[in-house]
C-alpha positions in Angstrom: 108.7 95.5 101.6 110.7 92.8 103.4 112.5 90.9 100.6 114.4 87.7 101.1 117.8 87.8 99.4 116.5 85.7 96.5 112.8 86.0 96.2 111.2 84.1 93.3 109.2 85.8 90.6 106.2 83.7 89.5 104.2 84.6 86.4 101.1 83.3 84.7 100.7 83.3 80.9 101.9 86.4 79.0 101.3 88.0 75.6 97.7 89.0 75.6 98.6 92.2 73.8 100.0 90.4 70.8 96.8 88.4 70.5 94.8 91.7 70.8 96.9 93.2 67.9 96.0 90.2 65.8 92.4 90.4 66.7 92.3 94.1 65.7 93.7 93.1 62.3 91.0 90.4 62.1 93.6 87.8 61.6 93.1 85.8 64.7 92.1 82.1 64.5 89.2 80.7 66.4 91.6 78.7 68.6 93.7 81.8 69.4 90.6 83.8 70.1 89.3 81.2 72.5 92.7 81.0 74.2 92.8 84.8 74.6 89.3 85.0 76.1 89.9 82.0 78.4 93.1 83.6 79.6 91.9 87.2 80.1 88.8 86.1 82.0 90.7 83.9 84.4 94.1 85.7 85.0 93.4 87.7 88.2 91.3 85.1 90.0 94.1 83.7 92.3 95.1 87.2 93.6 93.1 87.3 96.7 94.2 83.8 97.8 97.9 84.5 97.0 97.9 87.9 98.8 97.1 86.1 102.1 100.2 83.9 101.9 102.8 85.1 104.4 105.7 84.4 101.9 104.3 86.7 99.2 106.2 90.0 99.2 104.5 91.7 96.2 101.7 90.9 93.9 100.8 93.0 90.8 98.8 92.6 87.7 100.5 93.0 84.4 98.8 95.5 82.2 99.8 98.4 80.0 103.5 98.6 81.0 104.1 94.9 80.2 105.9 92.3 82.3 109.2 94.2 82.4 107.5 97.5 83.3 105.5 96.1 86.2 108.5 94.1 87.5 110.7 97.2 87.2 108.2 99.2 89.3 108.4 96.6 92.0 112.2 96.7 91.8 112.4 100.5 92.0 109.9 100.6 94.9 111.8 98.0 96.8 115.4 98.8 95.9 116.1 95.4 94.4 117.3 93.9 91.1 115.5 91.1 89.2 116.7 88.4 86.9 114.2 87.0 84.4 114.8 83.7 82.7 113.3 84.3 79.2 112.9 80.6 78.5 110.7 80.2 81.7 108.3 83.0 80.8 104.9 81.4 79.8 103.5 82.7 76.6 100.2 82.1 74.8 100.6 79.3 72.2 101.3 81.4 69.1 102.6 84.6 70.7 106.2 84.2 69.5 105.2 83.3 66.0 102.7 86.2 65.8 105.2 88.7 67.2 107.8 87.5 64.7 105.2 88.1 61.9 105.0 91.7 63.0 101.9 91.6 65.2 103.2 93.7 68.0 101.6 96.8 69.5 103.0 100.3 69.3 102.7 100.4 73.1 105.5 97.8 73.3 108.0 100.2 71.7 106.8 103.1 73.8 107.2 101.0 76.9 110.8 100.2 75.9 111.6 103.8 75.4 110.2 104.6 78.8 112.2 102.1 80.8 114.6 100.2 78.6 117.6 102.0 80.1 117.1 99.9 83.3 116.8 96.6 81.5 119.7 94.4 80.2 118.2 92.1 77.5 121.5 90.1 77.3 121.6 88.6 73.8 117.8 88.7 73.2 116.4 90.6 70.3 113.4 92.5 69.1 110.9 89.7 69.4 111.7 88.9 73.0 111.7 92.6 73.8 108.3 93.1 72.2 106.8 90.2 74.2 108.4 91.3 77.5 107.1 94.8 77.1 103.8 93.8 75.6 101.1 96.1 77.0 98.2 93.9 78.0 94.6 94.1 79.2 94.3 91.5 82.0 97.8 90.2 81.4 97.9 88.1 84.5 99.7 88.3 87.8 103.3 88.7 88.8 104.2 87.5 92.3 107.4 88.0 94.2 107.6 85.5 97.1 110.1 84.0 99.4 111.8 80.9 97.9 110.2 78.7 100.5 106.7 79.9 99.5 107.2 79.1 95.8 105.5 75.7 95.8 102.5 77.1 97.7 102.2 80.0 95.3 102.4 77.7 92.3 99.7 75.5 93.9 97.5 78.5 94.4 97.8 79.2 90.6 97.2 75.6 89.7 94.1 75.3 92.0 92.6 78.1 89.9 93.3 76.3 86.6 96.7 77.9 85.7 98.7 75.0 84.2 101.4 77.3 82.8 102.2 79.4 85.9 106.0 79.3 86.3 108.9 80.6 88.3 110.4 83.1 85.8 113.3 84.5 87.8 114.7 85.9 91.1 114.8 89.1 92.9 117.8 90.1 94.9 120.2 92.8 96.1 121.4 95.3 93.6 120.5 98.5 91.8 116.9 98.6 90.7 116.7 97.1 87.2 116.2 93.8 85.4 118.6 91.4 83.7 117.1 88.9 81.2 119.0 85.7 80.8 
């Protein structure tokens, strides 16, 4: 892939797996269930439109390997390093609270064991790690694009109803891996 020195990583809402874990335990509220269904039935709709943009370098859905796993695959395949700004990662409304209450999937831990050696979590702990490695069904799209295409990509998400799509970090030169800041 032809990467610019500082491509942007843009991401729609995350943490569908946590909501799924709560659903399996039959502890999900009506509002959380509606949010999960609305999110999972919408998440991949802008993909075709975004893939046509010349500034888009990579586009992948986030599923079983979680956000970090899918971003890491892009980094390894392209020989680049990514920086993810934790505070910019969009989450479903109660995801952090639910994860803190222990509603995380076993897959999250297995994901970390599989690729955690290539991720620097900085000062972040178990809750952030669980959310960033959250295996998901229809977990949304991760887009790497040229910095000058960022606004157009965000508009593509917004035109499909994604109010929470956000730039979550950058991709640049360096050994394949991810740093969370």
